[in-house]
N, C-alpha and C positions, 0 to 999 in steps of 0.2 A: 375706144377712142371717141366715137361720136358723142357719147354721154359726157365724157370729160370736157370736150370742146364746148358742149352746151352749158355745162356747169361754169366754165370759164366765162362764157358770154353773160350768164346770169349774174355772176359776181361782179363783172365789169360794169354791168348795168346798174347794180346797187351802189357800188363803192365809188364809181367815177361819175355816173350820171344821175344818181339819186332816184332810180326807178324801183318800184316794188317788184319782188320776185313774181308774184302772180300776174302783174300787168304785162310782163315780158315773156312769160313762160311759153305761150303758144309759138311766138316767133322764134325764140331761142332754141326750141326743141322741134322745130318743123321738120317733118320727115322721119322722126325717130319712132321706133316701136314703143308701145306703152311702157314696157319694162325699162327701156333706156331713158324714156322721159322721166319716169319715177326716180331712176338712179340719179339723173342730173339734178333734179329738184332736191333729193336727199343730200347729195354732196354739197350743193350750194348752201342749203339751209343749215346743215351741220357745221360747215365752215364758218358761217356768220355767227352761229351760236357760240363758237369757241375762238373767234378771231383774235382777240387780244392775247390769249394764251398760246395760240399757234405762232403768232408773231414773236412772242417772247422766246419760244424755242428756236425759231429761225435766227433771231438776233444773237442768241447765245452761241451759235455755231459759225458765225461769220465775223471776219476781222473788220470789213467795211460794210456798213449797213446797206442792205438792198432797198432801193426806193419802194415806197408803199404801192405804187401803181405799176411796178415792173412785172413783166411776165414771169420772171424767175421766182419772185415772191408768190405770185398767184399759183404757179405750178407746185411750189413747195407746200403751200397751204392745202391744196387739193390732195397731194400725195400723203401728207401727214394726217389729215382728217380721215382718209380712207384707212390708213394703217392703224391709227390710234382710236378711232371711234366707230368705223363701219365694218371692221373685221376683215378688210381686204389683206391678203398676204403681201408682205413687204415687197417682194419682187414684182408683183402685179401693180401695186400702188405706184412704184416709181416708173415702171415700164410704160404705163398708160398715160403718164404726164410728160415724159421727155419729148414726145412729138409736139407738145404745146409750145416748146421753146426751140423748135427746129430753126437752125441758122443762128441761134443765140447761145447763151451760156449753159449748154447742156452739162458740161463738166462741173460747173458750180452747183447746179441743182442736184446732180447725182452725188457729188461729194458731200454737200450739206445734209442731204437725206441720209446717206450712208453713215455719216458721223453721228447723227442723232440716233439712228437705230442701234448702232454699236454701243452707244452710251446709254441704252435703255431709256430713251426719252419717254416721258409720260405727261399726260395732262393732269391738272389738279382735280380734286373731287367735284368742285363747283366752278363754272366758268367765271371769268372776270368780266365785268361790264366795261364798255369803253369809258375812258377817264372822264370825258365831258358829261356823259350820261350819269355816271355815278355821282359826280359833283353836283349836277343839277338836281337829281332826286334826293340826295342827302340834304341839300339846302331846303327843299320843299317838304320832305317827309321824314327826314332823320336817317341816321346811319343804319338803324335796325331794318328799315325798309329796303335799303340797298342790299344788305346781306340776304334778306328774304327773296329779293328779286334774283340774286345769283342762284339761290337754291331752286327757285321756280323755273329758271331757264335751263337747268342742268339736264332735264329729261323732257321728252315730248309730253304735252298735257293729256289728261284723260278726255273721253268723249262724253258730253252731256246730252241728254234727250229731254225735250219738253213734250209732255203728253197732252193730247187734245182733250181727253176726258179722264176722270178718275178711274174708270173701269177698263181702260185700255190695257191689253196684255203686252207689256213691254219686255224687252230683253232683261234678263236678271242682272241687277247691279245694286249700287248703293243709292238709297233714297235720300236726297239732299233737302227736298221740300215737297210740298204737295204737288203732284203731277210733274215730278222732275227726278230723273234717274241718271246716275253716273256709271259709265263703263270704263274698263281699262283702256289705255292708249293703244292704238294700232288696229282696232277692230275695223273691218270692212263694212261701212255703213249700208250699202245696198244689199249686202248679203245677210244682214241681221233679220231675225224673225220679226215680222210685222211691218217691214219697210213698205212693201207693195200695198199693204192694207191702209197705210196712211194715218195711223193712229198717233204718230209722233214725228218729230223733226229734230235735227241737231241744233243745239243752242246752249252756249255756256250759261251756267247758273247766274253769273253777273249780268249777262245780256238779257236774261229773262226778267230782271227786276223792274225796269221802267214800265213795261206793260202790266206787270203784277200790281204796281202801285196805282193804277187806274181802277182796279177792282172789276166787279161784274159789269156787264154791259148796261149802260144807262143812256142810250141815245146814239148820236152820230159822232164818230171820232175820226179826226184826220191823222193818219200815220205818215209823217213827213220824212223824206229820205228813207223810204220804207224798205227798199230792196237790200238784200235778197229775201227778206220777208219773215224772219222768225217772229218779230213783234206783231206783224200783221196777222199771222196765224194765231198767235196768242189772243189777240183782241177779238178776232172772229170767233174763236173757240169760247171766249168768255161772254159772247152774246152781243158784242158791239156791232153797230152798223158802220163798216169800215170803208173809208176811202184812202187808198194807199198811193202816195205821190212820190215819184222819183224821176230824176233827170235821165237815167240810163235805160234805154229800151232793152238792152241785152239783160240787164239785171232784173228788170220787170218781167222779162220772159221767164227767168228762173222762178220768180215769185208766182207767176201764173201756173207753172208746172207744179209747184208745191201746193198751190190751192187745189189744183185738179187731183193730185195724189191724195190729199187729206180730205177732200170733199167739203172743204170750207169755202166761204163766200166773201169776197171783197171786191170793190171797184178798184181798178188800177188806172192811174193817170200819169202819163209821161209829161213832165213839166219841170221847168227851172223855177225853184221857189222864189227867186229874186225877181221873176217876171210874172208868175202866175198868182191868181187869187181865187178863193172859192166863191161860189154864188151866195153863200150865207154863212154866218158864224156857226161853229160846231159846238157840241156839248163838251168836247174834250179835244185836246191836241197833244200828240206825242211827237216831239222833235228830237230824233236821234241824229244829231248834227254831224256832218263830215268833220273829221278832226285829224290830228297827227297819228292816231291809232297806236300810240305808245303803250296803251293798256293791253294790247294783244301780242306783246313781244314774245310770250312763250310759244305761240303758234307761228308768229311771223318775226323771227329774229332780225330780219332786214331792217325793221324800223329803228333798231338801236344804232344803225350805222348810216342811215340816210336822213333821219329827222334832225334838223338843226334848229336853233332858236328862231331863225328867220321863217322856217316853215311853220313853227308853232304860232308865231305872230300872224302869219298870213291866214292860217286856218281859224284862229281866234277872231280875226276881223270878219271872215265869212260867217262864222257862227253868230256874231253880234248882229249882222244884217238880217240873217234868217230869223233869229229870235225876235227881233223887233217886228218883223212882218207877221210871224206866226202869232204873236201876242194879240194882234188885232183880229185874229180869226176865231177867238174864243168868245162865246157869249158871256155876258155878265153872270157870275156865279159858277161858270164852268171852270175846268181845270186844265192846266198846262204842265206837261212833264218835259223837262229838258234833260237830255242825256248825251254823254260823250264817252267813247271807249278810250279815254286818254288818262295818263297819269300826271299831266301838266296842269298846275293850278291856274295858269292863264286861260285854259280852256274850260275850267270848272268853277272853282270857288271865286276867282277874280271875275270871270265872265258873269256869274250870277250877281255879284255885288254891284257891278256896273249896271246891269239890267234893272235891278230893284231900285237903284238910285234914280234911274231915269223914268221908271214906271210906278207911280204911286198907286195905280189901280191894281197892282199885284202884290200878293203876300204869300209867303211860304206856308204850305200845309205840312206840318212836321210829320215825318215818317216815324211810326212807333216801332219799338223793338219786335212786337209780336207780328208785324207785317213782313218781317224778313226771316230768311232761313237761319237756323242756329249757327252761330259763328260769325254772323254779319250784324253789326250794330250801327244805328244811325249816328251821325255826327251831332254834336251838341246843338247845332242850329236846325236840326231836323232834316238835313240833306243826307245823302248816302255817298260815301267814298269807299270803294273796295280797293284793297291794296294787296300786293304780294305779302304773304304771311297769313292772311285770312284763309281758313279752311285748309291749312297746310297739311294736316294729317290725312285729309280726304283727297288731296291732289291739287289744292289751290283753286284759283279762279282768275278771270281776267280783271284788269283794272278799269273801273268805271267811275264817273261822277254823275249823280242823278239828283235833280231838284224837282219837287212837286209843288205847284203853286195854284192859287185860285185867283180868278179875276173878280175884283170887288165891284159892287154896284148892283 
C-alpha cells in the first residue's frame, strides 16, 4: 500500500502539476524502504510509458468516461500496469489500489478492472505516444520518427559507459565507439566490476558526442551547465583544463563525487550563467543548455506528459540568453559547442539559426562522418541531430542536437 500511494503521488505530480518524477521522488517516497521506493518509481514510470494505451482500455470498459484527474482513473491505471506490465497477480494488483479510492467509487474501480481481466485485456506491442506529442514530432521530423519513438519507449533503455582511458577494463558489452561500451538494461551500476576503481561512468552514447567533438585537450574549456558531470569527466580525461559551472550545489556535489571516484581533475563553480562571467575568455566552451529534455523520453517518460509548447518556448528563451553570453567567453579562433537533449527544433535547429543570424563572428565547424560512431551521421549543414531509430538494432540512443562553431577573428 505505501508504495502504491507513493506512485499515486508521483503520477499526480507529473500529470496535474507538471513536475518531473525525479524532482519529487524523495518527498513522495519519504519513509519508504528502498524496495518500496523502487517499486513506486517503477509503477509510476511504467504507467507513464503506457498511459495512452491504459486509458484506451479503461475507456473501453466504461459507459461514462472517467475524468482524467479522477482518483478512480489513477487507481485503474496503477492496477492495470501492475497486472499487464509488472507481473503482479491480478488479485494483488486490484487489492492494493482499492484503498486509494477509500470513500469513493471502489465498486467502479473493481468492476472495470474485473471486466478487463475477464476480457483478456492486453496492451499493444508498442506504446502509443500522447496525441499532441505525436503530432508535434511528426510535423518536425516525419511519421517514421514517431514510429521509431514508439519502438524506443517500449522497453527500458540499455546502460552506456564512457571509459576514462582506452586501456580501462570495463564490464563486457557492445563497443559503440572508442572508449564507449553498452550493457543490457537493468544492470546495477555500483555492483559492476570496475565501478569503485573509477575507470568509467554512465553516459548515453548521444550525450557523449558534444565533448567528443571538442577533441583532445587544447587549453582551457568552460563546461557550462555541467552537472551531473559526464561531459566534465570526458573533457578532463581528454586532457582539457576544465572549469565546470552549474547553478545547483547538489548536482555539483555529485560531480565532485564522480571526480573523486575517477581520479580526474576539474574546477567546479556554483553560479547562475545569466549573472556570472569568467575572468578571461576560454579556448573552448561547451554549453549543454537546460532544455525540455524530450530527448531522454526513453529513460524519463514523464517528459511526454508534462512538456507542453509553452515549456519549450520558455526553455528556448533561456537557452538563447545563455548562448548569447557564452559566445562572448570564447577567444577568437576558439570553439563553441552548443547542445541540448531535446527533440524540439525550437531548441535546436531554430535556436542555432537565430544565433548565427545575430552573430556574424561565428560560423559552423561541420562535423564529419568519421567523427561520429557508426550509425550516426551529420546533418547536411554539419550539425548533429540524433533521433529515435538511430542505432535501433543496438538499443537506440537519446535525442540530441549538437552544433560546433568557431569564433572568427
